[in-house]
N, CA and C atoms of all chains as a GROMACS GRO file, in nm:
protein
  621
    1MET      N    1  -2.698  -1.924   3.011
    1MET     CA    2  -2.586  -1.970   2.884
    1MET      C    3  -2.647  -1.814   2.788
    2SER      N    4  -2.742  -1.817   2.769
    2SER     CA    5  -2.846  -1.706   2.722
    2SER      C    6  -2.804  -1.574   2.820
    3PHE      N    7  -2.807  -1.552   2.915
    3PHE     CA    8  -2.774  -1.424   2.986
    3PHE      C    9  -2.603  -1.410   2.958
    4LEU      N   10  -2.494  -1.479   2.968
    4LEU     CA   11  -2.380  -1.448   2.901
    4LEU      C   12  -2.353  -1.404   2.775
    5LEU      N   13  -2.414  -1.513   2.643
    5LEU     CA   14  -2.466  -1.414   2.497
    5LEU      C   15  -2.508  -1.280   2.508
    6ILE      N   16  -2.622  -1.261   2.625
    6ILE     CA   17  -2.687  -1.151   2.602
    6ILE      C   18  -2.560  -1.008   2.632
    7PHE      N   19  -2.475  -1.073   2.754
    7PHE     CA   20  -2.382  -0.914   2.798
    7PHE      C   21  -2.207  -0.982   2.764
    8LEU      N   22  -2.186  -1.072   2.669
    8LEU     CA   23  -2.063  -1.056   2.625
    8LEU      C   24  -2.116  -1.074   2.467
    9LEU      N   25  -2.174  -1.076   2.422
    9LEU     CA   26  -2.186  -1.055   2.300
    9LEU      C   27  -2.163  -0.916   2.239
   10PRO      N   28  -2.254  -0.860   2.298
   10PRO     CA   29  -2.272  -0.684   2.235
   10PRO      C   30  -2.114  -0.627   2.255
   11ALA      N   31  -2.053  -0.670   2.396
   11ALA     CA   32  -1.886  -0.600   2.389
   11ALA      C   33  -1.832  -0.662   2.286
   12VAL      N   34  -1.784  -0.835   2.254
   12VAL     CA   35  -1.708  -0.868   2.196
   12VAL      C   36  -1.743  -0.787   2.037
   13LEU      N   37  -1.864  -0.763   2.013
   13LEU     CA   38  -1.882  -0.636   1.891
   13LEU      C   39  -1.857  -0.514   1.851
   14GLY      N   40  -1.883  -0.491   1.955
   14GLY     CA   41  -1.804  -0.336   2.020
   14GLY      C   42  -1.627  -0.305   1.979
   15VAL      N   43  -1.565  -0.435   2.009
   15VAL     CA   44  -1.445  -0.468   2.030
   15VAL      C   45  -1.418  -0.476   1.868
   16VAL      N   46  -1.509  -0.563   1.833
   16VAL     CA   47  -1.473  -0.588   1.686
   16VAL      C   48  -1.469  -0.510   1.551
   17PHE      N   49  -1.555  -0.435   1.614
   17PHE     CA   50  -1.634  -0.316   1.500
   17PHE      C   51  -1.522  -0.228   1.458
   18LEU      N   52  -1.409  -0.201   1.642
   18LEU     CA   53  -1.296  -0.086   1.602
   18LEU      C   54  -1.235  -0.117   1.529
   19LEU      N   55  -1.172  -0.272   1.591
   19LEU     CA   56  -1.061  -0.313   1.521
   19LEU      C   57  -1.069  -0.340   1.387
   20LEU      N   58  -1.185  -0.412   1.353
   20LEU     CA   59  -1.206  -0.368   1.208
   20LEU      C   60  -1.185  -0.253   1.125
   21SER      N   61  -1.306  -0.117   1.178
   21SER     CA   62  -1.243  -0.057   1.102
   21SER      C   63  -1.064   0.033   1.136
   22VAL      N   64  -1.050   0.005   1.198
   22VAL     CA   65  -0.851   0.052   1.246
   22VAL      C   66  -0.820  -0.032   1.136
   23GLY      N   67  -0.822  -0.162   1.130
   23GLY     CA   68  -0.767  -0.268   1.037
   23GLY      C   69  -0.780  -0.225   0.913
   24VAL      N   70  -0.892  -0.168   0.853
   24VAL     CA   71  -0.907  -0.143   0.704
   24VAL      C   72  -0.878  -0.038   0.698
   25THR      N   73  -0.872   0.055   0.765
   25THR     CA   74  -0.847   0.209   0.745
   25THR      C   75  -0.677   0.200   0.696
   26VAL      N   76  -0.584   0.102   0.804
   26VAL     CA   77  -0.461   0.115   0.795
   26VAL      C   78  -0.430   0.011   0.675
   27LEU      N   79  -0.483  -0.079   0.637
   27LEU     CA   80  -0.467  -0.122   0.537
   27LEU      C   81  -0.455  -0.091   0.415
   28ILE      N   82  -0.542   0.012   0.402
   28ILE     CA   83  -0.551   0.136   0.283
   28ILE      C   84  -0.471   0.217   0.296
   29GLU      N   85  -0.456   0.278   0.390
   29GLU     CA   86  -0.365   0.394   0.346
   29GLU      C   87  -0.199   0.371   0.354
   30THR      N   88  -0.150   0.255   0.468
   30THR     CA   89  -0.011   0.234   0.449
   30THR      C   90   0.019   0.209   0.285
   31PRO      N   91  -0.001   0.136   0.226
   31PRO     CA   92   0.134   0.131   0.082
   31PRO      C   93   0.059   0.254  -0.005
   32VAL      N   94  -0.026   0.359   0.010
   32VAL     CA   95  -0.070   0.463  -0.060
   32VAL      C   96   0.058   0.587  -0.009
   33ILE      N   97   0.051   0.586   0.117
   33ILE     CA   98   0.154   0.697   0.181
   33ILE      C   99   0.290   0.599   0.141
   34VAL      N  100   0.323   0.473   0.196
   34VAL     CA  101   0.470   0.420   0.152
   34VAL      C  102   0.536   0.424  -0.012
   35ARG      N  103   0.424   0.431  -0.106
   35ARG     CA  104   0.423   0.478  -0.239
   35ARG      C  105   0.450   0.594  -0.259
   36ARG      N  106   0.370   0.675  -0.225
   36ARG     CA  107   0.395   0.802  -0.243
   36ARG      C  108   0.574   0.854  -0.209
   37GLY      N  109   0.579   0.793  -0.132
   37GLY     CA  110   0.767   0.838  -0.093
   37GLY      C  111   0.766   0.948   0.012
   38VAL      N  112   0.640   0.933   0.121
   38VAL     CA  113   0.633   0.975   0.252
   38VAL      C  114   0.750   0.969   0.302
   39THR      N  115   0.702   0.816   0.370
   39THR     CA  116   0.766   0.770   0.473
   39THR      C  117   0.774   0.592   0.459
   40GLY      N  118   0.911   0.528   0.494
   40GLY     CA  119   0.842   0.440   0.468
   40GLY      C  120   0.863   0.370   0.591
   41ASN      N  121   0.801   0.392   0.664
   41ASN     CA  122   0.831   0.404   0.884
   41ASN      C  123   0.669   0.337   0.902
   42LYS      N  124   0.663   0.176   0.863
   42LYS     CA  125   0.504   0.158   0.856
   42LYS      C  126   0.466   0.128   1.010
   43LYS      N  127   0.540   0.128   1.060
   43LYS     CA  128   0.465   0.153   1.185
   43LYS      C  129   0.406   0.279   1.244
   44TYR      N  130   0.507   0.370   1.230
   44TYR     CA  131   0.471   0.504   1.240
   44TYR      C  132   0.322   0.547   1.154
   45ILE      N  133   0.344   0.488   1.027
   45ILE     CA  134   0.206   0.516   0.987
   45ILE      C  135   0.102   0.461   1.031
   46ARG      N  136   0.132   0.308   1.088
   46ARG     CA  137  -0.006   0.240   1.139
   46ARG      C  138  -0.010   0.331   1.266
   47ALA      N  139   0.011   0.388   1.336
   47ALA     CA  140   0.023   0.453   1.462
   47ALA      C  141  -0.080   0.596   1.462
   48VAL      N  142  -0.016   0.617   1.348
   48VAL     CA  143  -0.048   0.761   1.322
   48VAL      C  144  -0.208   0.766   1.250
   49ASN      N  145  -0.232   0.628   1.184
   49ASN     CA  146  -0.373   0.640   1.114
   49ASN      C  147  -0.453   0.555   1.262
   50THR      N  148  -0.429   0.464   1.349
   50THR     CA  149  -0.474   0.384   1.449
   50THR      C  150  -0.517   0.528   1.534
   51LEU      N  151  -0.438   0.617   1.530
   51LEU     CA  152  -0.502   0.716   1.667
   51LEU      C  153  -0.620   0.816   1.607
   52THR      N  154  -0.599   0.828   1.430
   52THR     CA  155  -0.697   0.959   1.375
   52THR      C  156  -0.818   0.869   1.385
   53ASN      N  157  -0.768   0.739   1.286
   53ASN     CA  158  -0.943   0.626   1.320
   53ASN      C  159  -1.022   0.572   1.456
   54VAL      N  160  -0.959   0.613   1.526
   54VAL     CA  161  -1.031   0.580   1.704
   54VAL      C  162  -1.061   0.730   1.727
   55ILE      N  163  -0.984   0.824   1.732
   55ILE     CA  164  -1.093   0.920   1.757
   55ILE      C  165  -1.181   0.982   1.671
   56PHE      N  166  -1.150   0.962   1.533
   56PHE     CA  167  -1.261   0.970   1.457
   56PHE      C  168  -1.411   0.862   1.495
   57ASN      N  169  -1.341   0.767   1.542
   57ASN     CA  170  -1.498   0.674   1.550
   57ASN      C  171  -1.520   0.700   1.713
   58MET      N  172  -1.460   0.724   1.763
   58MET     CA  173  -1.511   0.744   1.911
   58MET      C  174  -1.584   0.916   1.932
   59VAL      N  175  -1.525   1.004   1.921
   59VAL     CA  176  -1.636   1.115   1.868
   59VAL      C  177  -1.780   1.114   1.777
   60LEU      N  178  -1.772   0.998   1.711
   60LEU     CA  179  -1.898   0.998   1.622
   60LEU      C  180  -2.007   0.878   1.717
   61THR      N  181  -1.915   0.807   1.761
   61THR     CA  182  -2.020   0.736   1.890
   61THR      C  183  -2.078   0.853   2.014
   62GLY      N  184  -1.940   0.926   2.046
   62GLY     CA  185  -1.985   1.011   2.138
   62GLY      C  186  -2.093   1.106   2.101
   63ILE      N  187  -2.114   1.137   1.991
   63ILE     CA  188  -2.206   1.222   1.924
   63ILE      C  189  -2.344   1.130   1.897
   64LEU      N  190  -2.324   1.023   1.893
   64LEU     CA  191  -2.450   0.928   1.850
   64LEU      C  192  -2.521   0.899   1.989
   65VAL      N  193  -2.460   0.855   2.077
   65VAL     CA  194  -2.493   0.843   2.208
   65VAL      C  195  -2.522   0.912   2.298
   66ILE      N  196  -2.457   1.025   2.275
   66ILE     CA  197  -2.451   1.123   2.443
   66ILE      C  198  -2.516   1.273   2.366
   67GLY      N  199  -2.466   1.282   2.236
   67GLY     CA  200  -2.525   1.384   2.209
   67GLY      C  201  -2.688   1.416   2.180
   68GLY      N  202  -2.776   1.325   2.222
   68GLY     CA  203  -2.934   1.313   2.260
   68GLY      C  204  -2.980   1.362   2.102
   69PHE      N  205  -2.914   1.307   2.012
   69PHE     CA  206  -3.045   1.330   1.935
   69PHE      C  207  -3.113   1.188   1.871
   70PRO      N  208  -3.212   1.205   1.805
   70PRO     CA  209  -3.334   1.102   1.821
   70PRO      C  210  -3.226   0.999   1.665
   71LEU      N  211  -3.244   0.913   1.782
   71LEU     CA  212  -3.136   0.752   1.674
   71LEU      C  213  -3.247   0.704   1.543
   72THR      N  214  -3.330   0.828   1.455
   72THR     CA  215  -3.373   0.732   1.335
   72THR      C  216  -3.300   0.761   1.243
   73PRO      N  217  -3.306   0.669   1.132
   73PRO     CA  218  -3.184   0.703   0.989
   73PRO      C  219  -3.176   0.766   0.944
   74ALA      N  220  -3.269   0.869   0.954
   74ALA     CA  221  -3.246   0.991   0.855
   74ALA      C  222  -3.136   1.095   0.940
   75ALA      N  223  -3.153   1.106   1.073
   75ALA     CA  224  -3.045   1.156   1.148
   75ALA      C  225  -2.929   1.072   1.181
   76VAL      N  226  -2.959   0.916   1.223
   76VAL     CA  227  -2.818   0.904   1.161
   76VAL      C  228  -2.705   0.952   1.062
   77THR      N  229  -2.824   0.891   0.934
   77THR     CA  230  -2.758   0.963   0.803
   77THR      C  231  -2.688   1.105   0.813
   78VAL      N  232  -2.758   1.187   0.861
   78VAL     CA  233  -2.705   1.344   0.866
   78VAL      C  234  -2.622   1.377   0.929
   79ILE      N  235  -2.612   1.327   1.082
   79ILE     CA  236  -2.479   1.315   1.171
   79ILE      C  237  -2.386   1.272   1.083
   80ALA      N  238  -2.379   1.130   1.062
   80ALA     CA  239  -2.282   1.036   0.968
   80ALA      C  240  -2.235   1.144   0.872
   81VAL      N  241  -2.271   1.198   0.772
   81VAL     CA  242  -2.257   1.256   0.686
   81VAL      C  243  -2.166   1.412   0.704
   82ALA      N  244  -2.226   1.499   0.834
   82ALA     CA  245  -2.145   1.590   0.871
   82ALA      C  246  -2.039   1.574   0.926
   83TRP      N  247  -2.044   1.464   0.982
   83TRP     CA  248  -1.910   1.429   1.080
   83TRP      C  249  -1.805   1.391   0.950
   84TYR      N  250  -1.825   1.287   0.883
   84TYR     CA  251  -1.747   1.221   0.783
   84TYR      C  252  -1.692   1.330   0.693
   85ALA      N  253  -1.790   1.482   0.668
   85ALA     CA  254  -1.723   1.532   0.569
   85ALA      C  255  -1.643   1.638   0.661
   86LEU      N  256  -1.669   1.697   0.765
   86LEU     CA  257  -1.564   1.713   0.850
   86LEU      C  258  -1.434   1.676   0.872
   87ALA      N  259  -1.429   1.541   0.915
   87ALA     CA  260  -1.353   1.505   0.964
   87ALA      C  261  -1.222   1.449   0.838
   88GLU      N  262  -1.301   1.396   0.738
   88GLU     CA  263  -1.218   1.348   0.613
   88GLU      C  264  -1.187   1.476   0.507
   89LEU      N  265  -1.238   1.584   0.542
   89LEU     CA  266  -1.214   1.652   0.419
   89LEU      C  267  -1.126   1.776   0.514
   90ILE      N  268  -1.129   1.769   0.638
   90ILE     CA  269  -1.034   1.849   0.668
   90ILE      C  270  -0.929   1.813   0.799
   91ALA      N  271  -0.984   1.803   0.921
   91ALA     CA  272  -0.901   1.724   1.023
   91ALA      C  273  -0.803   1.661   1.017
   92ILE      N  274  -0.875   1.549   0.996
   92ILE     CA  275  -0.795   1.377   0.992
   92ILE      C  276  -0.639   1.381   0.835
   93PRO      N  277  -0.665   1.454   0.702
   93PRO     CA  278  -0.598   1.524   0.625
   93PRO      C  279  -0.473   1.635   0.750
   94VAL      N  280  -0.505   1.678   0.750
   94VAL     CA  281  -0.449   1.792   0.770
   94VAL      C  282  -0.353   1.749   0.880
   95PHE      N  283  -0.394   1.701   1.005
   95PHE     CA  284  -0.337   1.598   1.095
   95PHE      C  285  -0.180   1.501   1.078
   96GLU      N  286  -0.281   1.424   1.003
   96GLU     CA  287  -0.213   1.364   0.984
   96GLU      C  288  -0.057   1.387   0.848
   97ALA      N  289  -0.122   1.454   0.785
   97ALA     CA  290   0.039   1.552   0.731
   97ALA      C  291   0.100   1.654   0.775
   98TYR      N  292   0.094   1.698   0.900
   98TYR     CA  293   0.174   1.748   1.012
   98TYR      C  294   0.194   1.584   1.080
   99ALA      N  295   0.187   1.533   1.130
   99ALA     CA  296   0.205   1.390   1.200
   99ALA      C  297   0.348   1.372   1.085
  100TYR      N  298   0.309   1.322   0.970
  100TYR     CA  299   0.438   1.298   0.839
  100TYR      C  300   0.533   1.330   0.817
  101LYS      N  301   0.493   1.486   0.868
  101LYS     CA  302   0.638   1.573   0.831
  101LYS      C  303   0.698   1.574   0.895
  102LYS      N  304   0.678   1.556   1.020
  102LYS     CA  305   0.774   1.559   1.136
  102LYS      C  306   0.871   1.418   1.105
  103ILE      N  307   0.857   1.327   1.037
  103ILE     CA  308   0.919   1.180   0.981
  103ILE      C  309   0.964   1.193   0.841
  104SER      N  310   0.901   1.316   0.781
  104SER     CA  311   0.946   1.299   0.680
  104SER      C  312   1.024   1.430   0.597
  105SER      N  313   1.091   1.404   0.470
  105SER     CA  314   1.195   1.511   0.379
  105SER      C  315   1.121   1.558   0.305
  106LEU      N  316   0.996   1.510   0.249
  106LEU     CA  317   0.920   1.514   0.146
  106LEU      C  318   0.899   1.650   0.172
  107GLU      N  319   0.842   1.775   0.118
  107GLU     CA  320   0.758   1.914   0.125
  107GLU      C  321   0.653   1.870   0.165
  108TRP      N  322   0.603   2.003   0.243
  108TRP     CA  323   0.461   2.015   0.276
  108TRP      C  324   0.339   1.945   0.195
  109LYS      N  325   0.375   2.036   0.075
  109LYS     CA  326   0.241   2.002  -0.033
  109LYS      C  327   0.203   1.847  -0.077
  110LYS      N  328   0.336   1.790  -0.080
  110LYS     CA  329   0.303   1.669  -0.131
  110LYS      C  330   0.258   1.576  -0.020
  111ILE      N  331   0.317   1.562   0.066
  111ILE     CA  332   0.274   1.466   0.207
  111ILE      C  333   0.067   1.502   0.215
  112LEU      N  334   0.068   1.646   0.225
  112LEU     CA  335  -0.069   1.667   0.226
  112LEU      C  336  -0.146   1.614   0.082
  113ILE      N  337  -0.120   1.611   0.009
  113ILE     CA  338  -0.162   1.609  -0.123
  113ILE      C  339  -0.157   1.409  -0.101
  114SER      N  340  -0.084   1.359  -0.023
  114SER     CA  341  -0.077   1.243  -0.022
  114SER      C  342  -0.217   1.161   0.070
  115THR      N  343  -0.147   1.216   0.147
  115THR     CA  344  -0.252   1.186   0.321
  115THR      C  345  -0.401   1.216   0.233
  116TYR      N  346  -0.436   1.312   0.156
  116TYR     CA  347  -0.576   1.350   0.094
  116TYR      C  348  -0.616   1.245   0.032
  117ILE      N  349  -0.559   1.159  -0.041
  117ILE     CA  350  -0.493   1.028  -0.152
  117ILE      C  351  -0.575   0.932  -0.041
  118ALA      N  352  -0.478   0.928   0.000
  118ALA     CA  353  -0.476   0.814   0.135
  118ALA      C  354  -0.660   0.831   0.214
  119ASN      N  355  -0.687   0.954   0.252
  119ASN     CA  356  -0.800   0.913   0.333
  119ASN      C  357  -0.880   0.925   0.236
  120PHE      N  358  -0.910   0.957   0.114
  120PHE     CA  359  -1.082   0.973   0.065
  120PHE      C  360  -1.078   0.838  -0.038
  121LEU      N  361  -0.958   0.739  -0.039
  121LEU     CA  362  -0.991   0.576  -0.044
  121LEU      C  363  -1.013   0.516   0.050
  122SER      N  364  -0.987   0.541   0.184
  122SER     CA  365  -1.033   0.473   0.278
  122SER      C  366  -1.146   0.524   0.350
  123CYS      N  367  -1.218   0.652   0.301
  123CYS     CA  368  -1.321   0.688   0.320
  123CYS      C  369  -1.481   0.644   0.245
  124ALA      N  370  -1.377   0.635   0.137
  124ALA     CA  371  -1.514   0.554   0.033
  124ALA      C  372  -1.504   0.405   0.040
  125VAL      N  373  -1.405   0.348   0.108
  125VAL     CA  374  -1.401   0.208   0.165
  125VAL      C  375  -1.514   0.207   0.271
  126GLY      N  376  -1.485   0.326   0.346
  126GLY     CA  377  -1.552   0.308   0.517
  126GLY      C  378  -1.709   0.311   0.455
  127ILE      N  379  -1.737   0.448   0.340
  127ILE     CA  380  -1.868   0.466   0.355
  127ILE      C  381  -1.925   0.368   0.303
  128LEU      N  382  -1.876   0.275   0.201
  128LEU     CA  383  -1.907   0.147   0.156
  128LEU      C  384  -2.000   0.032   0.240
  129LEU      N  385  -1.864   0.010   0.350
  129LEU     CA  386  -1.901  -0.085   0.442
  129LEU      C  387  -2.029  -0.018   0.552
  130ASP      N  388  -2.004   0.106   0.599
  130ASP     CA  389  -2.132   0.170   0.702
  130ASP      C  390  -2.294   0.149   0.601
  131GLY      N  391  -2.243   0.203   0.446
  131GLY     CA  392  -2.367   0.179   0.385
  131GLY      C  393  -2.443   0.061   0.378
  132LEU      N  394  -2.366  -0.024   0.355
  132LEU     CA  395  -2.444  -0.188   0.405
  132LEU      C  396  -2.483  -0.238   0.534
  133ILE      N  397  -2.400  -0.194   0.595
  133ILE     CA  398  -2.470  -0.196   0.758
  133ILE      C  399  -2.556  -0.214   0.754
  134PHE      N  400  -2.561  -0.006   0.706
  134PHE     CA  401  -2.733   0.059   0.758
  134PHE      C  402  -2.778  -0.007   0.667
  135VAL      N  403  -2.763  -0.096   0.530
  135VAL     CA  404  -2.891  -0.142   0.440
  135VAL      C  405  -2.946  -0.248   0.522
  136ILE      N  406  -2.839  -0.322   0.592
  136ILE     CA  407  -2.885  -0.452   0.650
  136ILE      C  408  -2.944  -0.460   0.764
  137PHE      N  409  -2.925  -0.340   0.830
  137PHE     CA  410  -3.000  -0.263   1.017
  137PHE      C  411  -3.117  -0.183   0.989
  138PHE      N  412  -3.132  -0.162   0.896
  138PHE     CA  413  -3.272  -0.020   0.835
  138PHE      C  414  -3.353  -0.054   0.755
  139TRP      N  415  -3.327  -0.192   0.655
  139TRP     CA  416  -3.410  -0.188   0.566
  139TRP      C  417  -3.507  -0.251   0.592
  140GLY      N  418  -3.604  -0.191   0.502
  140GLY     CA  419  -3.773  -0.195   0.590
  140GLY      C  420  -3.824  -0.095   0.703
  141ARG      N  421  -3.709  -0.051   0.745
  141ARG     CA  422  -3.794   0.095   0.796
  141ARG      C  423  -3.803   0.220   0.767
  142LEU      N  424  -3.732   0.259   0.655
  142LEU     CA  425  -3.714   0.363   0.615
  142LEU      C  426  -3.837   0.426   0.581
  143MET      N  427  -3.942  -2.072   3.211
  143MET     CA  428  -3.990  -1.879   3.296
  143MET      C  429  -3.844  -1.905   3.390
  144GLU      N  430  -3.726  -1.864   3.354
  144GLU     CA  431  -3.594  -1.871   3.436
  144GLU      C  432  -3.565  -1.712   3.506
  145ASN      N  433  -3.558  -1.678   3.359
  145ASN     CA  434  -3.465  -1.546   3.348
  145ASN      C  435  -3.574  -1.445   3.410
  146TYR      N  436  -3.614  -1.432   3.529
  146TYR     CA  437  -3.683  -1.316   3.560
  146TYR      C  438  -3.681  -1.174   3.558
  147MET      N  439  -3.547  -1.175   3.536
  147MET     CA  440  -3.434  -1.027   3.509
  147MET      C  441  -3.463  -0.982   3.385
  148LEU      N  442  -3.464  -1.103   3.280
  148LEU     CA  443  -3.435  -1.066   3.153
  148LEU      C  444  -3.607  -1.041   3.126
  149LEU      N  445  -3.683  -1.116   3.179
  149LEU     CA  446  -3.809  -1.114   3.143
  149LEU      C  447  -3.882  -0.983   3.197
  150ASP      N  448  -3.828  -0.906   3.303
  150ASP     CA  449  -3.857  -0.784   3.369
  150ASP      C  450  -3.827  -0.684   3.253
  151MET      N  451  -3.698  -0.704   3.249
  151MET     CA  452  -3.661  -0.532   3.150
  151MET      C  453  -3.714  -0.558   3.019
  152GLY      N  454  -3.793  -0.641   3.004
  152GLY     CA  455  -3.810  -0.633   2.835
  152GLY      C  456  -3.747  -0.610   2.755
  153LEU      N  457  -3.777  -0.612   2.654
  153LEU     CA  458  -3.683  -0.600   2.510
  153LEU      C  459  -3.590  -0.495   2.470
  154GLY      N  460  -3.687  -0.383   2.520
  154GLY     CA  461  -3.624  -0.229   2.517
  154GLY      C  462  -3.501  -0.223   2.616
  155GLY      N  463  -3.535  -0.277   2.716
  155GLY     CA  464  -3.436  -0.267   2.875
  155GLY      C  465  -3.299  -0.356   2.778
  156LEU      N  466  -3.340  -0.518   2.700
  156LEU     CA  467  -3.186  -0.587   2.692
  156LEU      C  468  -3.138  -0.498   2.560
  157VAL      N  469  -3.205  -0.409   2.495
  157VAL     CA  470  -3.142  -0.330   2.390
  157VAL      C  471  -3.055  -0.265   2.437
  158MET      N  472  -3.118  -0.180   2.504
  158MET     CA  473  -3.014  -0.089   2.594
  158MET      C  474  -2.908  -0.094   2.624
  159VAL      N  475  -2.912  -0.213   2.714
  159VAL     CA  476  -2.778  -0.280   2.807
  159VAL      C  477  -2.686  -0.369   2.710
  160ALA      N  478  -2.743  -0.450   2.606
  160ALA     CA  479  -2.666  -0.440   2.520
  160ALA      C  480  -2.593  -0.372   2.422
  161GLY      N  481  -2.666  -0.283   2.366
  161GLY     CA  482  -2.595  -0.154   2.314
  161GLY      C  483  -2.477  -0.054   2.434
  162GLY      N  484  -2.595  -0.037   2.556
  162GLY     CA  485  -2.461  -0.010   2.658
  162GLY      C  486  -2.337  -0.115   2.646
  163LEU      N  487  -2.327  -0.206   2.658
  163LEU     CA  488  -2.236  -0.277   2.709
  163LEU      C  489  -2.121  -0.266   2.524
  164ALA      N  490  -2.219  -0.244   2.450
  164ALA     CA  491  -2.132  -0.235   2.335
  164ALA      C  492  -2.023  -0.108   2.309
  165VAL      N  493  -2.105  -0.013   2.343
  165VAL     CA  494  -2.067   0.102   2.395
  165VAL      C  495  -1.939   0.149   2.492
  166ILE      N  496  -1.980   0.057   2.566
  166ILE     CA  497  -1.812   0.086   2.670
  166ILE      C  498  -1.719  -0.008   2.602
  167ALA      N  499  -1.737  -0.106   2.556
  167ALA     CA  500  -1.617  -0.263   2.514
  167ALA      C  501  -1.592  -0.132   2.403
  168PHE      N  502  -1.652  -0.071   2.326
  168PHE     CA  503  -1.609   0.009   2.217
  168PHE      C  504  -1.483   0.124   2.254
  169LEU      N  505  -1.551   0.178   2.335
  169LEU     CA  506  -1.476   0.287   2.443
  169LEU      C  507  -1.344   0.244   2.493
  170LEU      N  508  -1.349   0.156   2.515
  170LEU     CA  509  -1.222   0.086   2.645
  170LEU      C  510  -1.139   0.024   2.524
  171THR      N  511  -1.179  -0.039   2.380
  171THR     CA  512  -1.058  -0.087   2.312
  171THR      C  513  -1.016   0.032   2.246
  172GLY      N  514  -1.072   0.195   2.273
  172GLY     CA  515  -1.045   0.251   2.161
  172GLY      C  516  -0.955   0.353   2.256
  173ILE      N  517  -0.910   0.334   2.366
  173ILE     CA  518  -0.884   0.401   2.512
  173ILE      C  519  -0.706   0.296   2.471
  174CYS      N  520  -0.742   0.182   2.489
  174CYS     CA  521  -0.618   0.090   2.484
  174CYS      C  522  -0.507   0.123   2.346
  175LEU      N  523  -0.626   0.182   2.251
  175LEU     CA  524  -0.542   0.127   2.106
  175LEU      C  525  -0.473   0.317   2.068
  176LEU      N  526  -0.563   0.366   2.169
  176LEU     CA  527  -0.511   0.568   2.166
  176LEU      C  528  -0.342   0.565   2.230
  177ALA      N  529  -0.377   0.513   2.334
  177ALA     CA  530  -0.254   0.475   2.466
  177ALA      C  531  -0.131   0.409   2.357
  178LYS      N  532  -0.131   0.297   2.307
  178LYS     CA  533  -0.033   0.245   2.241
  178LYS      C  534  -0.022   0.291   2.098
  179SER      N  535  -0.022   0.376   2.013
  179SER     CA  536  -0.074   0.443   1.875
  179SER      C  537   0.050   0.592   1.940
  180ILE      N  538  -0.006   0.631   2.044
  180ILE     CA  539   0.008   0.754   2.119
  180ILE      C  540   0.224   0.742   2.164
  181GLY      N  541   0.197   0.574   2.208
  181GLY     CA  542   0.332   0.546   2.216
  181GLY      C  543   0.438   0.508   2.130
  182VAL      N  544   0.391   0.414   2.030
  182VAL     CA  545   0.457   0.426   1.944
  182VAL      C  546   0.498   0.550   1.820
  183ILE      N  547   0.446   0.664   1.850
  183ILE     CA  548   0.454   0.761   1.772
  183ILE      C  549   0.575   0.833   1.842
  184ARG      N  550   0.574   0.858   1.954
  184ARG     CA  551   0.638   0.930   2.085
  184ARG      C  552   0.775   0.849   2.002
  185ARG      N  553   0.803   0.712   1.989
  185ARG     CA  554   0.940   0.606   2.061
  185ARG      C  555   0.973   0.609   1.879
  186GLU      N  556   0.867   0.634   1.775
  186GLU     CA  557   0.957   0.663   1.645
  186GLU      C  558   0.990   0.786   1.633
  187LEU      N  559   0.941   0.910   1.678
  187LEU     CA  560   1.025   1.036   1.720
  187LEU      C  561   1.129   1.061   1.780
  188LYS      N  562   1.120   0.983   1.846
  188LYS     CA  563   1.246   0.964   1.959
  188LYS      C  564   1.340   0.904   1.871
  189ASN      N  565   1.325   0.816   1.832
  189ASN     CA  566   1.447   0.721   1.756
  189ASN      C  567   1.496   0.848   1.632
  190GLU      N  568   1.416   0.884   1.564
  190GLU     CA  569   1.424   1.004   1.431
  190GLU      C  570   1.518   1.106   1.470
  191GLU      N  571   1.450   1.137   1.577
  191GLU     CA  572   1.583   1.238   1.641
  191GLU      C  573   1.709   1.186   1.676
  192ALA      N  574   1.719   1.124   1.743
  192ALA     CA  575   1.852   1.060   1.783
  192ALA      C  576   1.942   0.997   1.642
  193GLY      N  577   1.864   0.910   1.537
  193GLY     CA  578   1.950   0.887   1.441
  193GLY      C  579   2.006   1.044   1.374
  194ALA      N  580   1.898   1.073   1.334
  194ALA     CA  581   1.961   1.227   1.281
  194ALA      C  582   2.057   1.324   1.363
  195ASP      N  583   2.190   1.326   1.298
  195ASP     CA  584   2.302   1.378   1.365
  195ASP      C  585   2.315   1.556   1.353
  196PRO      N  586   2.272   1.603   1.436
  196PRO     CA  587   2.273   1.761   1.441
  196PRO      C  588   2.381   1.820   1.397
  197GLY      N  589   2.520   1.775   1.417
  197GLY     CA  590   2.623   1.867   1.362
  197GLY      C  591   2.698   1.822   1.228
  198ASN      N  592   2.531   1.738   1.110
  198ASN     CA  593   2.603   1.657   0.984
  198ASN      C  594   2.611   1.787   0.930
  199ASP      N  595   2.734   1.825   0.841
  199ASP     CA  596   2.690   1.942   0.761
  199ASP      C  597   2.662   1.869   0.645
  200SER      N  598   2.554   1.895   0.566
  200SER     CA  599   2.562   1.798   0.405
  200SER      C  600   2.607   1.871   0.333
  201ASP      N  601   2.712   1.990   0.322
  201ASP     CA  602   2.718   2.074   0.247
  201ASP      C  603   2.963   2.057   0.261
  202HIS      N  604   2.953   1.943   0.391
  202HIS     CA  605   3.098   1.947   0.351
  202HIS      C  606   3.149   1.825   0.342
  203ASP      N  607   3.272   1.853   0.265
  203ASP     CA  608   3.349   1.791   0.161
  203ASP      C  609   3.477   1.772   0.192
  204GLY      N  610   3.471   1.759   0.310
  204GLY     CA  611   3.631   1.695   0.387
  204GLY      C  612   3.760   1.810   0.426
  205LYS      N  613   3.730   1.899   0.347
  205LYS     CA  614   3.794   2.001   0.328
  205LYS      C  615   3.801   2.127   0.398
  206SER      N  616   3.900   2.184   0.466
  206SER     CA  617   3.893   2.272   0.590
  206SER      C  618   3.879   2.410   0.514
  207VAL      N  619   3.829   2.521   0.600
  207VAL     CA  620   3.757   2.625   0.530
  207VAL      C  621   3.915   2.715   0.539
   0.00000   0.00000   0.00000
């Protein structure tokens, strides 16, 4: 029984973490994109946000696991902040704006502003949640 | 003293195995979600192109030139 738990539980946690991350992102960004008039196609919005969020998380995991960096709290913080800044300030909003432009009749500038607003909101919530996890796991070891 | 393998691995080994499994499950889930979302994006773009009428002239008011 403990054998199963040791092997099953981590796998389940890995899956749950990613699904939660994608779910929270879609929950926050969809209403912003719809209300700002970019597009009303919720399936498309969900798919675009799932794509960017999964790539974001997979790259971050890849950097931390394969990158060979020491997994100290300080190193993890620096890597996470650098990746967040690069992804959330440049890559994700621009890519999402490009994706929405293919389906929207709104002008490029308005779409870009909308994706920045949506991403800043989801990024803020993501940072709060990550910070909470960080505190729970690393409290007392800093 | 039943699980000799677990005892032999030690706590560090257990953490490595657990962490590795979590990462593998995470990455496999990510690949499935990626494939699904790319499929949805392509389908919705095709629907959008099919829905748009290439011959539709927005300035056309029914009068012949």
